[in-house]
C-alpha positions as CSV (number, residue, x, y, z in Angstrom):
1,X,0.0,0.0,0.0
2,X,1.4,3.4,-0.9
3,X,0.4,6.5,0.9
4,X,2.0,9.7,-0.3
5,X,0.9,13.3,0.6
6,X,3.8,15.1,-1.0
7,X,5.6,14.0,-4.1
8,X,9.4,13.6,-4.0
9,X,9.8,16.4,-6.5
10,X,8.1,18.9,-4.1
11,X,9.9,17.9,-0.9
12,X,13.3,16.3,-0.3
13,X,13.3,13.8,2.5
14,X,15.9,14.0,5.2
15,X,18.3,11.4,6.7
16,X,16.4,11.9,10.0
17,X,13.1,11.0,8.4
18,X,14.6,7.9,6.8
19,X,16.0,6.8,10.2
20,X,12.6,7.4,11.8
21,X,10.7,5.6,9.1
22,X,13.1,2.6,9.4
23,X,12.6,2.6,13.2
24,X,8.8,2.8,12.8
25,X,8.9,-0.3,10.5
26,X,11.4,-2.1,12.8
27,X,13.7,-2.5,9.8
28,X,17.4,-2.9,10.0
29,X,19.7,-1.0,7.7
30,X,20.0,-4.3,5.8
31,X,16.2,-4.7,5.5
32,X,15.9,-1.2,4.0
33,X,18.9,-1.8,1.7
34,X,17.3,-5.0,0.4
35,X,13.8,-3.4,0.0
36,X,15.3,-0.5,-1.9
37,X,17.8,-2.5,-4.0
38,X,20.8,-0.5,-2.8
39,X,23.9,-1.3,-0.7
40,X,24.0,-1.2,3.1
41,X,26.8,1.4,2.9
42,X,24.5,3.5,0.7
43,X,21.8,3.5,3.3
44,X,24.3,4.4,6.0
45,X,25.6,7.4,4.0
46,X,22.0,8.6,3.3
47,X,21.1,8.3,7.0
48,X,24.2,10.0,8.2
49,X,23.0,13.6,8.2
50,X,19.8,15.0,9.7
51,X,19.2,17.3,6.7
52,X,18.9,16.5,3.1
53,X,20.8,13.2,2.4
54,X,24.0,13.3,0.4
55,X,26.6,10.9,-0.7
56,X,29.7,13.1,-1.0
57,X,31.2,13.3,-4.4
58,X,32.1,15.9,-6.9
59,X,31.7,13.6,-9.9
60,X,28.5,14.2,-11.9
61,X,27.8,10.5,-12.4
62,X,28.0,9.9,-8.6
63,X,25.6,12.8,-8.0
64,X,23.1,11.1,-10.4
65,X,23.6,7.7,-8.7
66,X,23.1,9.3,-5.3
67,X,19.8,10.9,-6.3
68,X,18.6,7.6,-7.7
69,X,19.6,5.8,-4.5
70,X,17.7,8.3,-2.4
71,X,14.6,7.9,-4.6
72,X,14.8,4.1,-4.3
73,X,15.0,4.3,-0.5
74,X,12.0,6.7,-0.4
75,X,9.9,4.5,-2.7
76,X,10.7,1.4,-0.6
77,X,9.6,3.2,2.6
78,X,6.5,4.6,1.0
79,X,5.6,1.2,-0.4
80,X,5.8,-0.1,3.2
81,X,3.2,2.5,4.4
82,X,5.4,5.5,5.3
83,X,4.3,9.0,4.4
84,X,6.9,11.7,4.5
85,X,5.5,15.0,6.0
86,X,6.8,18.4,4.9
87,X,8.5,20.8,7.2
88,X,6.4,23.0,9.5
89,X,7.1,24.9,12.7
90,X,8.1,21.7,14.5
91,X,10.2,20.4,11.6
92,X,9.8,17.5,9.2
93,X,8.1,14.2,10.1
94,X,6.8,10.9,9.0
95,X,3.5,9.1,9.4
96,X,3.3,5.3,9.4
97,X,0.4,3.0,8.8
98,X,0.0,0.3,11.4
99,X,-1.7,-3.0,10.9
């Protein structure tokens, strides 16, 4: 089931949201990596910062690969029932569907 309030083009997700979503689902880093089709180290790099996730590189092809990896992680979490909430006065958030 996919629940999505804001499209990924409108709102970048943050590393903190990814960590929170993974915790809500009780997924390990390996679980998320498998669901997203990315490497464990990729998930670790994306989750490393509280703000907009990055995988440091000045190479253009790495930048494109990073963006694709972040989209895969977001899609995997959304497919598992996570909704990423946009920033407001309290910050960004997630909503998860139970049951």
